[in-house]
N, C-alpha and C positions, 0 to 999 in steps of 0.2 A: 770544526776548524782546528787545524794543527797548531801546536804551540811550540815555539822555538826552544831548543834544549838550553837549559841553564847550567853553568858549570858546577853549581852546588847540588844538582839533582843526582840521584843514584846512578852509578855507572852500570853499564851492561854486565849482567851476571847470569850464570846458568840458573834458570828458574825464576829470574827476577824480571826487571823491565828490559825489554828488547828493543825499545825505541818509543818515542813519544806517540807516534801514530798508532801503536799497538796498546796504548794505555788509556785509562780514563781517571778523572779526578773524583775523589770521594770525600765528602764533608762528614765529620764526626762531631756530634754535640755531646759534650762530656761533663760529668759531675764528679767531684771527689772531695773526700774529707782529707785535708792537708796535714792533719796532726802528725802522722807517722811518716811523712815524706820530707825530704830535703829540697823542697821546691819542685817546680816543673822540670827544669832543664836537666838533661841526662848528665850524670857525673859518675866517674869510675868509683866503685866500692860503696856508693851511696844509693839508697832507695829513692827514686824520683818518679813522678807521674809519667813523664815522657819515657823513662826507661821501662816501667811496667807496661805501659800501653804499647810501646814498640815491640817488646818481647811477645806480648799477647797476639798482636796482629801478625807478626812474623811467624809465630808458631802455628796459628790457625791456618794461615794461607801458605805456609811453607816457602815464603820468599822474604828477602830483606826489604824493609820499608824505611822511609824517611818521613818524619812527621813535622809539619809546619803548624805552629800554634798562633792563635790570635794575640795572646798576651801571656808572657811568662809570669808565674806567680812565685813568691818567695816561700821559704820553708815555713810550714804552719798555716799558710793561707789556703782557703778552700775555694771551690767553684761549684756553682749550680748551673752555669751557662757558658762554660768554656767551649771554644770552637777550634777545630784543627782540620787539616786536610792531608791526604796521602794520595800518591799516584800509584795505581795498580794496573797489572796486565788486564786486558779486557776479558773478563770471564762471561759466562752465560748469566742471564738474569736470575735464574733460581739460586745461583751461588751468592749473588749480591743480597737477595732477599733473606737468605738463611744466615748471613754473616752476623747480623746483630745478635741473635740468640746464641750462636756459637761463641762469639767473642766475649759476651758477658758471662758465659759459663766458665771461661778460662780466667777472667780477670778477678783480682781480689775484691773483697766486699767493700773496700773503701774507694773503689773506682767503678763508675758505671758509664756506659755509652748509651745515652738516651735515644739517639737517632742516627741513622746513616742515610745519606742521600747523594745521588750523583749530581755533580755541579759542572758548569762550563769550565773549560780549560783556563779561562781568564780569572776564575775565582781564586783568590789568594787569602787564606784565613787571616794572615797578618796585615798585608798591605791593602787589601780591598775593604777593610773595616772602616765604617764611618765613625763609630764611637763605641766605647766600652762603658759598661755600667757596673759599679761596685756598691756593695752594702757593708756597713760596719755596725756591729751590734755591741752595745754596752749596757750593763746592768748596774744601777746605783742602789739596789736593794741592800739592806744591812747584812743579809746573809750571803750576798754575792750572787752568782749566777745559778739558775735552776740546774740540778744535776744532769737532766737530760739535754740541756743546752750548754753545758760547761765547756764543750769543745769548740763552740762557735760564738761564744759570748764572753766578753771581757768583764770581769768584776772590777768596777771602779769605786774606790773607797770614799768618794766625795760627791755631794749633790751637784747636779749639772742643770743649769737654767736653760731650757729650750729657747727662750726668747733671746738670750745673749748668744747662744750658739748660732741661731739663724741670722741674727744681725751681723755677726762676723762672717758667716758663710756667704751671704749675699754679696758682700764687698769683694769676694774673691773671684766672682764670675767673670767670664770673658777671656780673651787671649792675652796671656802674659808670659814673661820668662819666670818659670817656677824654680829657678836655680836654688833659691833659699830652702826649698822643700824637697830637693832631689839629691841622691848620691850620684855625683857626676861620673859619666862614663866617657872615655876618650873618644872624641869625634862625634858624640851624640848631642843633639840639641835638647835644651830644656824648655823650649817654647811650646806651650800647650794651650788649647782652647777649652777651658772649664765651662761646661754647659749646664751642669746641675750640681748643686751642693746644698742640701737641706737636711734637717733633723726632724723626726716625727716619732711618736710613741709606737711601739710594736703592738699590733692588734692583740688584745687579750693578755698583754703583759705590761701591767701598769708601771713597773720599775725599769723597763727596758726602752732605750732610745735607739733608733736606727738612723744612721747617716746614709743618705743616698748621694752617690758621687758619680757623675758622668762627664766624659771628655772625649775628644777625638782620639787621644792616646794618653798614656801616663808614663812618666819617667820613673826610674828606679826609686822605690820607697816613697813616692809622692803621696799616695792616698793615706798611708799611715802617718806621714809627717803632717799632712793637713789635719788629720784627726787629732794627733798629739798636740798641735798648736791650739786647736779649738777646745780641747779639754781644759787648757789653762784659762781660756776665756769663760767657758761654761761654769767653772768653779769660782769665778770672780777674781782671779789673780792677774788677769790682763784685760785691757779694754777691748771692745769689739773691733776697734780700728787697728789693733796691733798686727794680726796676721797679714792683712793687706799691705801694711806698711813695710813688710819684709820683701815685697815683690820687686822692689827696686834694686835688690842685691844681685850680684853676679856669682856668688859662691854660697854654699850651704850655710844656713844660719845655725850656729852652735846652740842658740837658745831653744831651738825646736827639738822636742823629744819625739822619737818615733813610737807610735802606739804599738801595743803587742800585736803579733800577726794573727792570732787565732780568732779575733773578732771580725776579720775581713774575708769577704767572699766575692768572687767575680760572678755577677748575676746575669750578665748577658752581653752580646755583641751585635751591633746593627750593621747591615750591609745594604748597598744600593741594589737596584734592579740589575738583571743580567746584562743589559745593554750598556750599563755604566761601570761595570766591574773593572775593565781594563784601564779606563780613564782615572778611576779612583786610585788604583794601585800605582799608576804612574805619578799621580799627584802626591801620594803619601811618601814615595821614595825620595822626593825632593827634600833637601835640607830646609827645615822651617826657619824663617827669620820673622821678627815681629812685623805685623801688618800684611803678610802675604797669605794668610789663611792656613 
């Protein structure tokens, strides 16, 4: 099925895309250690995941590419289940099959492409997504985080009560305007459907708690702001009702501290079946208002 040209897609260039009908869409499942990156989004003079990945694909295939990602991550944030897509000229199947190994040989050790797969033209890594899943790791051990996990685990100097954390988290579930927990971006909605928010011990790590957070989408700094607010509840400085009480606000709450970035990882992205991809993308592009889904 041919896909109409979008004005943001790559222009026709020698050796690049010569037209949508001559291209196919490729999904990339990506993991990275965000410690030494200035976030996902490409920036001049800064090392970013998008910049490194774009350079690697362009170099291996010798064509310019444009990457669309499921969710941009901030500086220091990691991913084990990031998803993105690129449109490439239609090569032979052996070239596609060999691309994964070639690409990972060229990438730095803190970025890995776990899988490559051809997807329908209607697949959009960003707009077709049903939900994103994040994990936040925090250690309350007196010695801090274990050395081998220090890059993805925050050392918190106070005890945290899991019962208080989960009591507060449960009150946050559902569709709300999360403006109190977001850094507002012009023209962007802060209405989100929070589908999961709970805390559990990390298997085999008695002093580590993991927050599991899932939503249809997240606004800027939302997950780390939620975690930062819950830290205050877990240490007994705020009641479990306090975070949910902020949901009535229309601007960011100055009382909420943003938790450190290195404890956060994008763990996965869910998508509908192929026959529902286009409808989901269209729905997601609509401006969210409370009560409309």
